[in-house]
N, C-alpha and C positions, 0 to 999 in steps of 0.2 A: 354195388350190385348196378349192373347197367341192363336190364333188361325189356326196358322202356324208351324207348326215343323218337325224337320228333320225326325220325325219317327223312329220305330225299324229298327233294322238293318237287312234285310234278304237276304236270297240268288237267289231273284225273278232281271229279269234285267229290271227294272223300269229306261226308257231313262233318260238321262240328259238332262235337262234344257238350252238353250241356251238363253244368255241373251241380245242379241245385240236389239237394237231398243227399248232401255228404254221407258218408257214416262215419262214425266216430270210434276211435281206437276201442278195443275191448268187445266190439261186437260181434258175435257168430252168425256167420253165412250160413244158408242151406244147414243148419242145423252141425256144421262138423268146422268150419275154416274161422278163428280166430282172427281178428287183425288186432297185431300188434303194434304198428311202428306206422306212419303215412311218410313214404319217401319222397314222394313229390307227385309233380301232373306232367304230360306232354304236353306239345301246344296244340294238340287236338283235344285236350284235357281229360284226357285218361288219366287215372287215379292208381298209381301203384303203391301198395301197401306190401309191408314182412306180417307174414303170418302165421300159424301154428297150425299144423291139422290136429283135431284134438283126438280124435279115433285113434290115426297111425303114430300122432306124439312126431310129427316131424317139420320142421319148417317149410313154409310155401310162398310163392308170392302170387300176389292175388292184382291182377289188373280190372279194374272197374270202368264203365261207361254209363253215361246217364243220357237219354233215354236208353233202354233198353228194345226189343221189338225190329222191326225193320230197319233200322239206321245202325243196329247191331249183329246184323247178319254177317257181313264178311269178317269180322272179326272173330265171333264164335264161328263160322264155318272152317277158317284159317286154323283156329282152336281144334276143334274137331280132326280135322285132315290130319294135323300134326301129329295127334295122339295117336293114331294108328301106326306111327313110325316110332321104333326104338331104336336109338343110333347113340352113339356113347360121344359127338360133337354134334347132338342137338338137344335143346332143354326139353325135358320132359313135361307133358302136359297131361293135368290130371284129373283136370274137370271142365265145364263150359256150360253157362247155367244162363237162361233169357227168364228175368223176373216180369218183365214187361216192362217196369219202372226204371229198370237198371240192368246190366248185365255184368257177367265178372267174368274170368278167365283163373284158373286156377293151375300153376305149373311152379316146376322145381325150382326152390330158392339158390341162386348160384351167387356164394362168394367171391369176388371176384375183380378183374380191372378191365373197362372196354379198351380197344384198339386206340380209338381216340384218345384216352389220356393217358397209355402209354406211350404213344409216339410224341405227344405233348411233350415229353421231356428229352425226345431225342430218337431220330431212326432206330429202327433195328438192324442190327446185321443179317447175311443172308442167310444164313442158314436158321435161324429164329422167325425169318419173314417167311422163308420156305416151307417151313414147319406149320404156321399158322394159317397158309393158304391151302395147304395139303389137308389140314383138319378141316377146313368151311368147306373144303372141296368136293370130300369124300360124304359130309354132311348133304351138302347140296346132291351130289348123285343118287344117294338115296332118297330122295324126295322127288328127283326127276324118274325116278325107276318105277314111283307109285304115279306118275303124270302131273304130279303135283309141282309148281314151281316155289322158290320161297318168296318172292319179289322185295324183300327189303335188306338186302347184304351191303353192310356200312360199316364205316369201323364204330358206330355204337353198338352195332347188335352181333359183333364179335368180340366176346370175354376171355380172356385167360384166366380160370381160375383156380384157387389157392390149394388145389388137389392134382393139379398138374393139367386137367383139362382146356383145350379150346372149345368153346361151346358158340353155338348159333343159334339165337334167340328168334322171338317176334316174326315170326313170316305171317304175308299180307296175302293172301288169296285173291288180289281182286284182279281186273281185266288188264290193266298193266304189266301183271307177272307172267313171265315167260322163261324159259330156260336159258333164250338166246343173253337177256338182261341178267339174270342169273352169274353166265360165266364171264359178261363183259365187268360185273361188278367185283368178281372174285380177281380178275386183271387189276381193277382197283383197288382194292383190299391189299394187292401185292404190293402196288407202287407205293401205297401210302406206308408201308412198314417199311419199305427199304427207303423213302425220301420224306416223310412225316407231311406230305402234300395229298390231295385228294381231287383226281383230277373232275373237275365238274361237268365242263362241256362233255365228257366221253362218260360219265357215269349219274350225272344227276347233281345239282346242286345239294351242299353240303356244307355243315360250321366247320371243320375241318380246309385251313387256306387251299385255295386254287393252287393247282401245279403251275411251275413256271413253264413261262410262254414265250416266244419269240415274237417279232412284231406282227407276224401273221398271224400270231395266233396258237400255231403250233406248239403242241404240248414236247417238252423238252425230256429227253429218256432217261430213267433214274442213275446214269454214267453219267448223264450232264448236270445232273443236280449234286449227286454225292457222290465223291470217289471212293472208288473199290470195289464200284459192284461188279458183278463176275458179266463178261460181255454175253454170256449164252443165256443168261438172267436177265439180263437188260432188254436182250432180243424177245424171249418168253412176254413180259410186261408188255414191250411196244404191241408185239403181234395182237395179245389178246384187246390192247386199247385200239385197234386201229377197224374202222368202220368198214374199209375195204376189203378186209381179209376174213373167210369164212371161219366159225368159233370150230373147237370142238366140242363133244361134249362133258358133261362133268365126269364121266366116268373115264373117257380117255384123258382129260387133264388129268384129274387125280392119280392115273396111274404115270402119266410124264412126270409129276412131281415125286413121286413115291421113287422112281426110278433114279433118282441123285443118290441113294446109297444112303450109309449110314456113319453119324461122328462115334468113335470110342469117348468115354466118359470125359478122359482126358483132352480129346481133341476138341471136344464143345465147350469144355470151359475155357482154352486158349480163343476157341473164336469168340467167345463172348467177353473177353477181356477187355474191349480195344472200348474207346472213350465212345460216349454218345448214344450208347446204348441205354435203355431204361434199367431202373435198378433190380429186373428179375433177375433171376437165378436160374436159367437153363440149364439145368446139369444131367439131365440121365431121359431115358426115352421113357416114356410109361406103355409096356408092353399089354396090360390089362386091356386099356382102354383101344388098342387097335381091333378094327372092326377086317372081316373077311382081307385077306391082299388084294390089292387092285390088281387089274388087271395090266398087263403091257399094252403101252402107248399105242393109240392108233397111228394112221401114217398122214399126219399132218405135221407141216415142218414148225417144229416147233427146236429151237437148236437150244439146249438145257443140257449142261454139265457140272453146274455148280454145284460142289458135296453138301447132301441138305438133311433133312429129318425126317424121318417116315413119321413118327409122332413125336409133338413136344411136349415136354412137364418140367414143371416147375418144383423147385425143392418146396417142401413145407413149409417154406420161412418166407414165402412171398407175402405181403402185404394186400391184405383182403379188402377192399374197398367196395360201400354200397354206393354207387355212381347211378344217379340218373342222366339220361340223355336230355341235353341242354334242355332245362325248365324253361315253363313258360313264362317265369318271373325272372326277368336278368336280376343274379346277385344269391339267387334259393337253391343255389347247388346246395344238397344234403351234404352233410358231413360224412368220412369217411370211418368207416370201423376198421379196426386194425389189430388181426391175427397177434395172441404171443408169439413174441421170440422174432418181430419182423428184421428184416435185414436192414444192414447201414445201405444208406442211399448212395448208389454211384454219380459220380460225376458227371451230367448231361452235357453233350458238345453245342447242343441249341441248333439250329437251322443256320446254313453257310451264310458269310458276311461279304460284303464288296469289301476288297483290299483297296484301301489308298497307296494311290502310286501317284509319284512328283514326276514332271517332265525331266529333271537329272537322273531318274532311274532310266530314261527313254534314248534307244540310238538307232540310227539307221544301219542296216548290213546289205555291202552290198559288194560281192567276191572281185565281179568284173567291172573295172570303170567306178564312175562316180556315184556318189548316193545323193540321191535328190531330196532337194528342199529337205535337208537337215533342220533347217531351222525352225523347221513346221512339226517335227516329232513328237514334241510334248504336248502338242494337240491332242493327240488321241486319248489323254488321259486329262484331259482338262475339266470333263464333265460337262462341256457344253457339245451337243450336237452339231453344231452349225460351227463349230471350226473343223479343218480337216488336215489333215497330212496328205497330199498329194504326188504321184509320182510325175515325172515330166510327160508329153504325149510323145510317142513311138509311131513311126510310120509301118504300114506293110504287115507287118504281122504281131500275133497277141502275145508273143513271148518276148516283150520289150523290144519289137523289130528285132529281131535274133541276135541282139546283141550281148545280152546277159541270160542265163540261166534260172535266175530271179534277183527278187530283192525282198529284205524282211525288216519286219520292227521287232528290235530284240530292248527284251524288257528285264530288268534286275528286280525281284521282289522286296530286296532287303535281307531278308534270311530264308531258308527254307520253311515252305509253308506246302500244307496239306491241297492241292487245288482241286477245287470241286467240278469249276468249270471255267473256262475262258470265253468270253463274249465279244464279236468281234462286228460292227455295224461298219457298214459299207454306206457312203454316200453317192456311189456308185457300182449296183451290184451288178455280177456276171463274171468277177475273177475268178481264179482257181491258185488253191493254197492248201498250207496243213498247217499244223500247229507242232512245234520241236522242242523238245527240252535239253539242256546241259548240265554239267555239273561243273563249270568254272566259269569267268569272264574271261575270257583268252585276249581281249584287248582289244583297240579300234586301228583300223589300218585294213588297207586292200588283203594284206596275207593272213591277218588275223580276221578278217572276214571270213576270206575261205575255209580257214580251219573251224571257226564256228559253225557254219554249214556242216561241212563235213563230219565235224566230231556231234553236234548236237544230232541227238535220237527221234526221228518221226513218231508223235504219239498215236497208238493204234486206232484205228477209226476216224478221223481227224481230216486226211485229205480228202478235197471237195473241189469238183468243175463247178463251175456255172454256181459260184456264192451268192445266195439273196441280198435283203438288206441287212437282216440280222442271223448271225452264223454262230451256233451254240459248239463248242467244242467241249468234251469231255478232258477233265485232268489228269497227270500221268498218277499210277496206282503210288507210286512212291513219293513221298515229300521233294519237291524242287524250289531253286530259289530262283533261276534263269529259264524263261521263255523265249520264242522266235517263233514270229507269227509269218512263216515265210511262202512270200506270193510268186509262183511261177507263171501265170497268162491273167493281162490285162484285160479289162473290157473294151467295146471298140465304143466310142462318142459317135453319136449320131451328129453331132453338130459340126465335128472336125473330121470324122471319117478316119480320126486316128485312137490309138489305144493307150489308156488311161485309168487308172484307180484312186479313188479318194478315200481315204478312211476317216470315217468320225468319231468313233470313241473304240475302246479296246476298254472291257471292264472284267476284274479278274475275281472270283468270289472263291474262297479258302473254309474252309472248316476249322 
């Protein structure tokens, strides 16, 4: 159960909740809601209980705060507003009561797992990620249609329930809640599902680790963090997190995501069979949970073509966990409750790791003429950015003085690896180049170097002009053993007026 979470850090002054007068298990609130189990507290001191509606005999979640009155106005107002909206991907709100000394909200009890806890075992594949994002977007669109913003979309308020629903919980109707922040946060949820990271700078600080960034602080695209993310989905996420681009409406974004098409059951099972995905069995569509079909997308440039899902459904054997968002006291995470017939756990892939590379695995490639400073080639993998490999200085032209088409750094990974990203750190930025991959070591020599450059293929999207100090390239879709960082133009040195590049480090991350 992950209906209560500490939320994102903001500069807003949300009053701290006082916790005197804690109720006892067994107490009946409003002559109707019996408290069965204290699940935990969030960082604001709000208390979450599992309870029973003794009249309707159904489980409920009860969120209490002390005191009530003016300090509980935001919580109660958000609950009242949310209660007017019935949507399959919004948690149902049943009651909101202010007793003066305390206030509480009664809502649907959801046995499920928060996205935060799912990605802790490894990121999800594209289909599952899109399905979750669609459900959240459709829910947010219904809120925006009434003039209300959610204001609290993050991995702790997105639940995947054991009955197959994706449920968005815990709306916050404060002054910081806007439709724009909701849409940006949906982009961040999609980023989190695909990578296992949360983009703090773009969407607010949260307990999930921040996204991978280069030396300038720029966020790495999903394809640079994890291999196999489709280019069009990568573009979608990047656009949604770019503060310089206009955001679509939630309705438009839901339509964009819904346009991805549907898997057949067999296709979906195959798509979810790769390592690294959480042990969730996403097997079929839950047609009954679909709301009215979303409209066709509006005319914003969101280049999306990944095969996706309209609605996500879990097999009935999903482990159901009562998960409270990061508790106020470390180490007090509540125990999980597992439904009968829980599935066997799939082996998580974990986060990308840096692959150790020795100097013996590196050499310089130069199809025309001599290789520059070959004795320093190993310095690009020695872990010391103060040591570099440099080309010679060339006069007159950036393309090696017109003498060469390029020069490269060839790397043997030792065996075929699923490369997530290749990071190239330059001591002298401004060069142009690209990342290539090949299937064989063609040998060392002028003729062999020529064959290497001709036969190795450029990885899509890696060609760069004016490279910065830190350059992050996506790895190829298929496992590979051999890489070639191919440099075609050199930056001009201000001191000498000639052209030269110095490479400090090359870091390869694999899954």
